[in-house]
N, C-alpha and C positions, 0 to 999 in steps of 0.2 A: 838502698833506695826504699823509702817508705811511701805509702799511698795515703792520701788525705781525701776524704769525702767532703765536698763543699756543698752545704745545703743553701741554695740560693733562691730568694723569693721571686716568683714569676712577675710580680708587679714592678720590679726594680730593673731599670735599664739606663739609668742616668750615670753621670760621672761624678766622682767625689770621693770622700773618705768612707771606707767600708767599716761598718760597726757590727759587732757580733761577739761570739764566744769561740774560744779556741780550746779544743780537746786534743788528746794525744793522737787520735786518728781521725778527727772530724773537725770541721769548721761550720758553725751555724751563723749565717749572715742575717741580721735583722733589717738593716736599711743602709742606704748610701746617702750621705748628706754633703751639700756643698757649703762649706763654711771655712773661714780662715783659721778659726780656732776650734776645731772639733772637740778637743778634750773639755774645754769650758762649756761648750754647748751640751755635751753629753752629761756632764756633771750637774749643770743647772736644770736640765730637763727632767732628771730622775730623782734628784735629792728629796723633793717634797711631793712627788707624784704618788698619790694614794693607790692607784691601780698597780703601779710597779712594786710598791712596798708590799702589796698582798702576794705578788708572784715571786718576789726575790728569794724567799726561803726554798721554794721548789726548784728555782734555777741555780741555786748554790753560789752564784757570784754575779756581779754586774757585768754588762757587756763592755767591750773595749774597742780601741781602734786597731784593726787588723791589717789594714793596707789601704790601697787607693785604686780606683778604677779610672782609667783614662781612655779618651777617644782614640781609636785607631782605624782609619778608613771609615767604613760604614758601621763598624761594630765598636765594642768596648773591650779593652784589655785590662786584666787585673794585675796589679803589682803588689805583692805581699811583702811583709817585712822580712829582713834577712834571716831571722831565726826560723821562719816558716818555710821559705823556699829552698833552703839548703838540703839538697838530696831528696827532693820530694816530687812525687807525681800526683797530679790532681785529677779527681773525678767529680763531676758536677751532678747534684741531685736537686732538681727544681721542685719547689713546693709553693702552694698558695697560702698566704698568711691568713690564719683563721681569725674570725671575729668573736672574741669571748663575750662581747655584749649580746650577740645573737646566739650564744652558746654553741658556736661551731668550734671544734677543737680536734686535735689529733690524740689518739689513744693507742697504746701498744696492745692492750687487751680489749675485749669486747665490753661495751658499757653494760654494767650490771644494774638492771632496773629494779632488782629486789632490794628495797631499802629496809627490810625487816631483819637482815643479818648484820652482824657487827663488822667493824672494820678488820678485826683480826681474822674472821672467817673469810672475808674478801681477799685478804692477802694470801691465805693458805690456798684458796681456790685459784688465784691468779698467778702465783709464783711459777708454777711449772709451765703454764702457757706462755708467760712472758719470756722465760728463758729460751724456750723453743723458737718463739717468734723473733727474739733478738738474734739468735744464731742464723735463722733463715734470712733475715733482712741483710745482715752484713756479709753472709757467705755469697750473696749475689755478686759482690765485688771481690772479696778475698776473705779467707779465714782471719779472724782477729782474736786477740787474747780476751779473757773473761773480764778484764778491767774496763771494757767499754761501757760508758754511762748512757745507755739507751734511754732510760727514763728521764735523765737530765736533758738530753738532746730534745726529746719530745716536749718537755716543759718549756724549753727555750724556744722551740718552734711555735708553741702556743702563745708565748709572751712577745713574739716578734711584732705582732700588730700593735700591742701596747707601746713598745719602744718606738715604732715608727710614728705613731700618733703623738707621743710626747715630744719627739724631735721636730715634728712639723709645727706643733704649737709654739715651740721655743718659749715655754713658760719661764719667767724670771724667778730666781730663788726667793725673793722677798715677797712674792705673791703666791699664796696657797691656792691652787686651782680648786674650783668648786666641784664637788662630786655630783655627777648627774645620774649615777646609777642607784641612788637611794631615793625611794619614793615615800613621801609623807602620806600615810594613810589616815583617814579620819578615824578617831577613836570614839567608841560609844561611852556614854556616861558610866560612872562606876556602879551606880545602882542598877542600871540596865544589865551590865555585864554580870553582876553578882546574881541577879534574878535568872538570867539565862543559864549561868553555871549551875545554880541550884536546881533548875528545871531539868537540865541534862543529867545531873547526878541522881536526882530522884527517879527519873525514867530508867536509868541504867540499873538502879537498885530494884525497881519493880520487875524489870526483865530478868534479873538474876535471882528472883525469889525461888526458894527450894523447899521441898517437903520430903519427909522420910516415908518410904513405902516399902514394906517387906525387906527391911535391912538395906535399902538402897536409897540414895538421894536423887531426886528428880527435880530439875530446874524448869521453871516455866518456859523459858526460851527453847528448851530441848523438846518440849511437848508440842508447842504451837509454832508453825512456820511463820505466822504473822508476827508474833512476838520476836522471833529470831530476826526477821527482816527489819523490824523497828530497832532492834539492838545494833544491826549493821549500820543503819543510817545514823544512829546516835554516836557510834564509834567514829564514823566519818566526820560528823559535825564537831566532835571533840578534837579531831585531828586538824581541822581547818585553821583555827586561830593561830596555833604555833607555826603552821606552814606558811600562812600569809605573812607573818612577821619575818619568817626566814627568807622567803623568795623575794620580798621587797628590798632586801639588802643587796641582792645580786652579787654574792660573794664569789671571788675568783680564786680564792686560796685553794680550794679543792673543787675544780670545775666539774669533775665527773660525778661526785656525790651531789653537788648542788643541782646539776642537770637532771639526775635521776629523781631527786625530790621534786623539782619543778615539773617534770613530766608526769610523775605519779599524781601530783596535786591537780593538775589540769585534766588528767585522764579521769580522775574521780569526779571532778566538777562536770566534765562533759557527759559522763555516764549518768549522773543524777539528772542533768538537764534533759538528755535524750530519753531517759526513763520516764520523766514526767510528761514530755511531749507525746511519746508513744502511748503512755498510760491514759492521757486525756483523750487521744483519738480512739483507743479501744473502749474506754469508758463511755464515750459518747455513743458508740454503736450499741453497747449493752443497755444504756439508759433509754435510747430511743426505741429499742425493740425488747424491752424488759418483759412485756406480757408474753410475747411469742417464746422467748428463751426460757422464761419461768415455767410455762406449760410444758415445753420440751424437756426441761430438766426434771420436772416431777414425773412425767410419763416414763422416761427412760430409767429413772431411779426406781420407780415402782416395778417396771417390767424386768429389769436385770437383777436387782438386788432382792426382790421379794417373790414375784411370780415365778421366774425361772428357777430360783433357788428352791421354792416349795415343790415345783414340778420335778426337779432333780432328786429331791429327798423321797418323794413318793415313788419315783422310778427305781431308786435303790431298794426300797422296801418291798418291791414286787419281783425279786429274783432277776436282776438285770442280766441280759445276754446269757441266760441259762445258768448263771452263777448262783448256786444254792447257798444262801446265807442262813445264819441262825435266826429263825423266825422271831422268837421272843426278844432277843437282843436287838435285832434290826428294828422291830416295831417300837421298842423303848427308845432307841436312839433317834429314829425318825420322828416320833411324836415329840420328843424333847426339843429337837432343833426346829421343827415346824412351829411348836408353841412359842419359842423365843422369837422366831421370825414374824409370827402373827402378832405378837405383842408390839414389836417394833413397827409393823405396818399400821396398827391402830393408833400408835403415837404419831406416826408420820402423816396419816390421812388428814387430820385437822390442820396440819401445816401446809397442805397442798395449795390452798388459795393464796398463801403468803409467799410462795416461791417467786412470783414476779417482783415482789418488794425486795426479796433477797438478791435477785439479779440486779435490780436498780441500785441497791447499796454497793454491789460490786462495781457498777459503773461509776458511782460517786467516788469510790476509793481510788479510781484511776487518777484523780488529781494528786495523789501521793506517789504515782508512778505505776508502771506496768508490773513491777515486782510486787507491789501490794496486792494487785489483782491475782497474781499467781500464788502468793502466800495464802490469801483468803480462800482461793480455790482448793489448795492443798488441805487446809483445815476443813473445808466443806466436805471433801472426799472422805476424810477421816471420820467425820460425824455421821455422814449418810451411810457409811459401811460399818458402823460400830457393832451391829449385830453379827456381821460376818466375822469380825475380829474376836468377839466373845465366843462364838461357836468354834472358831479355829483354835482358840486357847483351850477350850474343853476337849476337843478332839485330839489335840496334840498332847495334852496331859495324859489322857487315857491311853493313847497309843504308846507314849513314852514309858508309862508304867508297865504296859504289856511287854515291851521290849526288854526292860530291866528284869522283869520277873522271868521271862523266858531265858535270859542269860544266866540268872542265878540257878534256875532248875537244870540248865545244861551243865553248869559246873558241878551240880550235885550228882548227876549221872556219871561224870568223869572222876568223881572222888576228889574234887577240888573245893577249896573254900577261899574266898577273897580275904586277905589280911589287910585290914584297914590301916593299921599302924605302919606296916612295911610297904603297903600299896603294891601287893603282889599276890599271886595265886599259890597257895600251899596245899599239900596233900592232906586229906582228912578222911577218917574212917567214920562213915555214917551207919546208924543202926538200921535194922530192918523196917521199923516203923517210920523212920525218916525217909527211907527210900520209897516205901509204899505211898506215903503222903505226897512225896515229890512226883511220883508217877501219876497220881490222880490230878494234881495241880497242872502238870505239864500237858496232860490230855485235855484238860479244860481250857488252858491257854491256847493250845493248838487249834481247837475247834472254834474258839471265839475270836481269834485274831483276824481271820479274813473279813469278818463283818466289821470290826473296828477299823481295819486298814482301809476298807472301801470308803467309809465315811470320812476318815482322815484325809484320804486322797482328794475327795471332793472339796473340802474346805481349804486344803493346801493349795489347790489350783485357784480357788477364788481369792485366797490371800495373795498369791503371786500376781494375779491380775491387778489387784489393788496396789501392790507395791510397784508394779511397772508404771502405773499411773503416777504415783508419787515420784518415781525416778525421772519420768519425763518432765514433770513440773519443777523438780529440783535442778535438773540439768538446765532448763531455761532460766531459773533463778541465778545459778552460777554464771551463766553466759551474760545475763544482764548486769550482774554485779561486778564482773571482772573482765569484761571484754576490752582489749587495749585499743579503743577507737582512736584516741589522740595519738598514740604511738604509731599506728598504721598510717595516719595522715601525715605525720612528720616524716616517716620513711619514704612516702611517695613524694611529698612536697620538698623536703630539705633533708636528705639522708645524712648530710654532714653533722647534723645535730644528734645522730645516733651512730657513733663510730663503732665499728666492729673489729677494728685493727687497721694497720697500715700496710700498704703493698708498694712495691717499686715496679714501675712500668718502664721497660727499655725504650729509649728514644734514638735520636740520631747519633752517629759515631763522630767524634772529633778526629779529623784527619791528621792533625799535628801530633797529638799525644796518643792517638788510636784508642782512646778511652770512650766507653759508651756512656752517654748522658742518660740519666734516669729521671723519672718523674714520681714524686711521692704523692700518694692519694689515700684517702680513707676508704675502707670497705664498709658497706652498711651492716648494721647489726643483723645477725641471722634471725629467721622467724622463730627458731627455738628459744632465743633470748627474749622475744616479744611475747610469745604465748607460754611463758614458763608457768604462769598461774594455771592456765587451762591444762597443761600437761600434767602438773601435779594433781589437780583436782580430778582429771580424767583417770589418772592412775588409781586414785582412791575409789572412785565410783566403779570402775571396771573390776577392781579386785573384790569389792564388796558384792557386786551383782554378777560375779563370774558364774557361768552355768554349772561348773563342777562344784563350786562352793554351795550353790543353792541346792543341787541334787544331793550333796552330802548332808545338808540340814534336813532335807525332806526324808531321806532314807533313815536318818537317825532320830527322826521325830523331834528335832530341835526347833524352837520357836524362831521364825524368820521375821526380822524387823527391818524397816528401811534404814538406810545409812544414817548415822547420827548427823544432825544438821551442822554441827560445828566442824565436821570433817570436810564438808563442801564449802566451807567459808575460809577464804584466805585473807588474813588480816594484813592491811597495807599501812599500818602505823609504823613509823620509823622507830628503831631502837633508841630508847632514851628520850622520846618526845614527850611533851607535856600531856598529850592525849593518852598515850600509853600508860604512863605512870598513874594518872588520875583514874583511868578506866580500871586498871588492875587493882588499885586500892579500893575502889568502890565495889568491885565484884567479889573481892575476898573479905570485905567487911561484913 
């Protein structure tokens, strides 16, 4: 006695001939038709149907006549063909026929919204999950052999709506049905398209300009947050033309990939639209109150970055909290940093009356979106604290040299010497003169290091405060550029468009066969699959700004820099897209 699972559409309750697919352990019913010649009707309905021709390869074969449903009392009774009913026990699984036109479909695995990975990687990620999910689904009825074609069954379930639509239309074979899923989009003139392409390519080249500095290459978009944001928008605009042409076809051959590209396209479009709307609102507030905000910005900039810094330097030069520092060295360091800060204050003071104009320009940039305001604010913070960064570089360099010198002298006292070629410590015999000179230098370093460390600690704290400001602005930028607004609305409004797998819900028990009828439903995609970009970017940000990592840099006198901007930027260009190839070609040229 073998068990057959019958996947029956909930919308079908009529009598007629049953059309569907037969598997070794399952039956997938697409529709029931009332016709005297169902074989001719089925053949004529599917032979030239474009929608079915797209889905036929994934379904592996065409549907056939499996049996007949007849009226019996108040219900319907199924009569299968003899080769099916021989020694067979049936269990019914009810499902709702999905609408591929509205991108509702069943999926064994969770919909992967990351369109930047290749199909091979998707297969490697999904294989193990699909196997476990296949076993779990079928083990609710009984254990089955590994030859069960779960993916084929799911594809046939997705194609059932197309089959039912074709049978209801009864399209004749000599008339090719018109395809309604292709949308004719207006095309711009060739000259206009070429000019726009040249403008985008030139802008990408400008954003990717690089310069060599101290044996390292620095790109313009890595220095300026504004240029980086412009590069993000250019990447998205280069992504739009190819995606518009793709989603206008409404391809059903690979509905999961098409749905992911469709969702990402409209999510980017929604993000840009909302970014501009919020940016205009914030920009209007800044423009209308630019005088007040400009004076406030200048006052707090002068107070915190100049006056408080000079006060702290004079306090350190006056034996703070009873700590007796080296007077001459402390006076030299204090005067040097105060002089640098005073020069910056003299350069900043003539610009004070123009700060309201600067805030007004920030408000005008809101027409390009809130992200542009945040990017300009990040660059403004970098420019207004440039003297703190220069003082931090000087203090870090001196403290780093002191630490390296102390380590070398410590090795000298231990009779060790660092082997540069072997990168290890070797024993070494030093002469008396070398030991005497090392003792003098070690004493000098020991008594001077507290003074240097105190000034280094001051500017390290100031640098960390500036970096935290950058971290806050960069977090808001990543949130505005990658927030899955469209995906969340789809999950609330129509979760069937975001399948996270299929489940079987137990229903009523059939008293004759004593089999439990089941209901097939989609589970919505988990939030981890929706916020995968934020999880990745948050992992990068948290690892870069981890307290232990920052303390390690401070203790070793290593320069602390904000997280590279390309690390908090998640490219949403699909693999092999026109925009990707062109952008990479421009950036590398």
